[in-house]
N, C-alpha and C positions, 0 to 999 in steps of 0.2 A: 719769700721774694726779696730781692735786694733793691735798695734805692741808691741810685748813683747820682751824685751832684758834681758837675765839672765846672771849674772856675778858671778862666784865662789868667795867666800870670805874665811874667816877662816873656820876651820873644821866644816862641816855640815851646813854652812850658805851660803845664796846666796842673792845677790842684784838683784832686779828686777825693771826695768823701764817699765812703760806702757804708750803708747801714743795713745790717742783716739782723733783724730782731733787736736784741739789746746790745749787739756787738757793732762798734763803729771803727772803721780804719781810715787812715789818711795816706794818700799817695801823691807823689810828684812825678808827672809823666811828660816826656818830651816827644813832640811830633816832628820827625825829620822834615825839612823844607821840601824835599822832592818826593815825599811819600805818595801823594795823589797821582803824580806823573808816573811813578814806577808801577803803581797799581792799575794804570790805564783809566783812571777816574777823572782826568783833567777835563774831559768832555761831559762829565756828569754834573755840571754846575758847580764844580770845585767844592766838594764837601768841606765844611770848616773844621778847625781843630777840635772844637767841642764835640761835634758829631763823631769824628774819628776816634777820639778818646772814649766817649760813651759806648760806642759799639765795640771797641777793643776791650773795655772793662767787662762788658756783657759777655763777650767771648770767653774771657778768663774765668769769670764767675760761674759759667756753665761747666767748667772743668776743675775748679778748685775753690776752696773757701777764701773769702777776702783776707783772712789772717795769714794765708800762704802766699799772697801776692806781694812782691817786693815793694818797699816803701818808695823807691825812686828807680825809674827805668825809662828807656826809650821804647817806643812802639816797635822798633826793629828788633829789640831783644826778645819779644814774644815769639818770633819765628824760630829762634834758636831752640826753644823748648817745644813749640807746636808747629811743625812744618806746614800744616794746613792753614795757618793763620792768614796769610795774605789772600788766598783764594776765598776763604770764609769772609774776610773783611770786605773784599770786593763785592761779594754777593749781598752782604748786609747793607752796604752803602747804595748799590745800584738798584736794589729792590728785587 
C-alpha cells in the first residue's frame, strides 16, 4: 500500500511524496484553478487542492507504480493518458 503526503506550495502547486515500501518518490503537481467547476464539484463544498491531488495520485497509483509517475505535471495531464480520469475523480470526491 502506498502512503501519499501532499503539501501546499505556491499558488496552485502541491508537493507530493509517495512511499511504497522502501521506494520513495517526489512530485510537483499543479491543480488548475477551474478544475472543480469543470468537474461539476463546485456545489460539493469546494474540495481543496490537497484532496484533489491525493485522490488523483491514488487514481494513478492504482494504474502504475510511483516510479512511473511524472515528477512534475498538471492534473489535466492525467486525462491525456487516462480518459476515464475526470469521471473517476468526480466519483471519488463526491462519494
